[in-house]
C-alpha positions as CSV (number, residue, x, y, z in Angstrom):
1,M,-10.4,25.6,54.7
2,T,-11.3,28.9,52.8
3,F,-10.9,30.2,49.4
4,P,-10.2,33.6,48.3
5,R,-13.1,36.0,47.5
6,S,-12.3,35.7,43.8
7,A,-12.6,32.0,43.3
8,P,-16.3,32.0,42.4
9,A,-15.4,34.4,39.8
10,L,-12.7,32.4,38.5
11,L,-14.8,29.4,38.4
12,A,-17.5,31.3,36.3
13,I,-14.6,32.6,34.0
14,A,-13.2,28.9,33.6
15,I,-16.7,27.4,32.8
16,A,-17.2,30.1,30.2
17,I,-13.8,29.7,28.6
18,A,-14.4,25.8,28.6
19,F,-16.8,26.2,25.7
20,V,-14.1,27.6,23.5
21,P,-12.8,25.0,21.0
22,A,-9.4,23.5,20.9
23,L,-6.8,23.5,23.5
24,V,-7.9,26.7,25.3
25,G,-11.2,25.1,26.0
26,L,-9.6,21.9,27.2
27,V,-7.2,23.6,29.6
28,A,-10.2,25.8,30.8
29,S,-12.3,22.6,31.3
30,L,-9.6,21.1,33.3
31,F,-9.3,24.2,35.5
32,A,-13.1,24.5,36.0
33,A,-13.3,20.8,36.9
34,T,-10.5,21.2,39.5
35,L,-12.3,24.2,40.9
36,L,-15.6,22.3,41.1
37,I,-14.0,19.4,43.1
38,A,-12.4,22.0,45.6
39,F,-15.7,23.8,46.0
40,T,-17.5,20.3,46.4
41,L,-15.0,19.5,49.3
42,L,-15.5,23.0,50.7
43,G,-19.5,22.4,50.5
44,F,-18.9,19.2,52.5
45,A,-16.9,21.1,55.1
46,V,-19.6,23.4,55.5
47,L,-22.3,20.7,55.8
48,H,-20.1,19.0,58.3
49,A,-19.8,22.4,60.4
50,L,-23.5,23.1,60.1
51,T,-24.5,19.8,61.3
52,R,-22.3,19.6,64.2
53,G,-24.3,18.8,67.4
54,V,-27.5,18.1,65.2
55,P,-29.4,14.9,66.0
56,G,-29.1,12.5,63.0
57,R,-25.9,14.2,61.7
58,T,-24.7,10.7,60.7
59,A,-27.7,10.1,58.7
60,I,-27.6,13.5,57.0
61,L,-23.9,13.2,56.3
62,G,-24.1,9.6,55.1
63,G,-27.1,10.5,53.0
64,A,-25.3,13.5,51.3
65,Y,-22.3,11.4,50.6
66,A,-24.2,8.6,49.3
67,A,-26.0,10.6,46.8
68,V,-22.9,12.1,45.5
69,V,-21.5,8.8,45.2
70,V,-24.4,7.2,43.4
71,L,-25.9,9.9,41.6
72,G,-23.1,12.4,41.1
73,W,-25.1,15.7,40.3
74,P,-25.9,16.3,44.0
75,A,-22.1,17.6,44.1
76,L,-23.4,20.8,42.4
77,A,-25.6,21.4,45.8
78,A,-22.4,21.0,47.5
79,V,-20.7,23.7,45.3
80,L,-23.7,26.0,45.8
81,L,-23.5,25.4,49.5
82,A,-19.9,26.4,49.5
83,I,-20.3,29.4,47.4
84,A,-23.5,30.5,49.6
85,D,-21.1,29.9,52.7
86,M,-18.4,32.3,51.3
87,I,-21.1,35.0,51.0
88,F,-23.2,34.4,54.3
89,R,-20.3,33.0,56.5
90,W,-22.5,30.2,58.1
91,R,-19.5,28.3,59.4
92,A,-18.0,31.4,61.2
93,K,-21.6,31.7,62.9
94,A,-21.7,27.7,63.6
95,V,-18.3,27.8,65.6
96,G,-19.8,28.0,69.1
97,R,-22.2,25.1,68.3
98,G,-21.3,21.6,68.9
99,P,-21.5,18.6,71.2
100,P,-21.3,18.9,75.0
101,P,-17.7,18.9,76.4
102,L,-16.0,15.7,77.6
103,P,-16.1,15.2,81.3
104,P,-13.1,15.6,83.2
105,P,-10.7,12.6,83.4
106,R,-11.1,10.3,86.6
107,T,-8.2,10.2,88.9
């Protein structure tokens, strides 16, 4: 999952316009909330890619998901992780990393 390079700028513009009163601000806040959810999902995709092959991956991912479900605000860390990945391309660098290949099937 990748976003256009302009997505962070659109998010910033939507957040800024969300402070305008009346219907314009409401529509902008809905657009900003939608983008924040999409960036949160992208942040979790980055976290999954970066922890591939890391011991304790289940605990790391479980803790991250639990923190977002229980507290809510750690989702902003996932948003920042997604934006940082768009800049630094960490997932592209982590493609070769992963668990060892499966053994060949027995005949």
